[in-house]
N, C-alpha and C positions, 0 to 999 in steps of 0.2 A: 512535274507539270500536270495539271488537272484538266481533263477533257470536259468540255461543256457542250450541252445540246443547244445548237444555234436556234432551234425553233422555240424553245421555252426559255432560254437564257439562264438555265440552272445547271448545276453539275450533274453529269450523267452517271452517278454511282448508284449504290443500293441503299440510299439513306432513307427512303420513304418507309420501308418496313421497320427500320430502327425507330423512326419518329413515331409510327403508329404504336409500336410496342411500348415506347415511353409514355405516350398519351394514355394507353390502356392501363399501364401500371399506376400512373398518377390518379386515374379515375377510380381504380380499385382501392387506392389508399385513402382517398378523401370521401368516398361514398360509404356511409355507415352500413355494415352488414345487418341482416335481420337478427333480432334478439328474441329467444336464444338461437344461436347460429346452428343450423342443422349439420350433422356429421356427413362428410362426403360419402358418395355412393361407392360401390365396388368398382364401377367403371372409372370413376374419377381417381380412385386409388391406383388402379392399373395403369392409368395414363400419367400418374404423378411421378415422384422422385423417390429413389431408394436411398437410405442412409443408415448409418450405424449410430445407435444411441446407448447411453449409459443410464441405468436406473439410479436416480439421484436420491430419492427419498420415498417413503411410504406414508400415506395419510389415511387414517381411519375415517370412513365416511359414515354418515348417519344411516342406520338401517331403516328400511321401510317397516311399517307397522306389522308386527308379527314375523318379520324377515330376519335374516342372518346378517351379522355385522361383517363386512368385507373391507378390504383396503384398496385405495387408489394409489397407483404408482406415478411418480413424477419422473419423466424421462428427459434427459439432457441430450440435445442433438447439436453437434457442431457441423455447420454447412457454410455455403458461400452464395451470395447473390451479386451477380455482376462483378465477380472477383473480389468482393468484399466479405470478410469473415462475418458470420452471423451465428448467433446462438438461439436455439428454439427450445422452449419448455412445453412439453405436451403431457397430458394426463390420460391414463388408461386404467381400466379396472384390472386388479390383480387376478391372474388365472388360478392362483391357489386359494381355495376357500378357507374361511375362518379368520377371526381377528388376529392381527399380528403376523399373518403369513407373508405379507409383503416385505417385512424386514429381512427375510431370507434372500430377497432378490436385490437388495441395495448393493450397488457396485457391479452388478451383472451387465454384460453386454448383450444387446438385442438388435435385431435387424428390423427396421421399420420402413414404412412408406408414408409420405405426406404430399399434399397437393399445393400448398402455398407456403410463402415465407412470412406470413402474418404471425407476429409474436403473440397476438391476443386470441388466435384461433386455437383454443385449448384442446379440443377433441379432434383436431385434424391429424390423426395418427392411426396407423394400422400396423400392429406388430405381426410380422411374417415369420419370425424365427425367435423362439424363446431358448434359454439355456437348456442343456440336455436333461438336467434333473427335473425341470418343470415338465418337459415332454414325457419323461418316464413316470412321473407321479400322476399325470392325467390319463395315461394309458391303462386299460384294464389289466389287472394282475392275472397272469396265467402260470400255472405250475407245470414244470417239465421234469420228467424222470420216470423211474419205474412206479407204476401204479397211478399215473396221472389220469389215464382214461377212466379207471375205476373211481377215482376221487370225483371226477366230473359227474359220473353216473349217480353216485351217492348224493352229490349236491343237487342234481336235478330232481331226484326222488324226494329229497328233503323239502324242496320248494313245492312240489306237487302235494305232499301231505300237509304242509302248512296251509296251502290254498283250500284243501278239503276241510281242514279244521275251521278256517275263517268262514267258509260257506255254511258250515253247520251253525255258526254263531249268527249269521245273517238270516238263515231260513227258519230257525227255531221260533222267533216271535211270530212270523207269518203263519207257520203251520199251527202254532198254539192258538192264535186268533181264529184260524179256520176251524179248529176242533171245538172251541167254545161256541163260536157263532153257529156252526153246523149242528151242535147238540141242542141249541135253542130253536133253530128254525127248521131243522131237518134237511138241510142242504149241504152240499160240498162244493166249495169254490173251485177245487182242483179235480172235479169229477171228469172233465174233458181230457185232462193230462194223465191222471193216475186213477182210472176208474176202479181198478181192482185192489187198490191200497187203502186200507182204513186210515182215516185221519190220525187216530191215536198211534198207530204203528209208525206213520210218517214222523210224528213228533218224537217218538222214542228213538228212531233211527237218527234224526237230526241232532238230538241231544248226545247220543252215544258217539257220533262222528267227531264232536268237538275235542274231547280228551284223546280219542284214538288218533286223530290227525296230528294233534300237537305232539303226542308221545312219539309216534313213528317219525315225525319230522325231526325231532330232537335226536333220535337214534341215528337217523341217516346223516344228519349234520355232524354228529360226533364221529361217526365212522369216516366221513370225508376229511375231517380235521386230522384224525389219526394218520390217514394215508399221506397227508400233505406235510407232516412234520419233518420228514426227511428229504423234502424237495426244495429246490431253489426257485423263488418267484422270478419270472422274467417277463419282459414286455412281449406283445404279440409279434 
């Protein structure tokens, strides 16, 4: 037996919210979205739905001018809308760099979030959990074992010496110009910074720093590699 509201003459259930929801759904279906449709925000993804997807295929996209060729992944999501089974296809950029890297993920299971059931909303996807080998490959490699600390010190020293060598490459043309210009005009552009250093001495030092920095950097890098040969790379 259905209870009725005698004042309004209508059933006294909770049909109004259901009716409004259906009207809103129909409105969203028939009103065309903006083109190109913007990707949902982080807040919208947080308020959206979580699902499990399968990487269906990998498609090579066109690289930007001077950029690297990467893959796009097509993810298959099985879900339901009002107890009706629904299949969604979403596209996301492959986290692994390089052409053909997306083929390694075909058939892999991922955890995603989406905000709508629109089958045409291609970029309505946020991958929250990749397979373990993707996470490991994206993490920086750290070596653990005897000599790991010394290997890191040698690696840091190698980087410092390479920077010194590159600094010599950059400063040599400037100091050489200062030497030639100063010999013609009798002035020194760096007199306020290095008043006691002759421009010719500065040029010689800058030129000598280039091979010295590169050589010492290679020596330190080789020493670091030798120490890491017997270690096992692990994630942080």
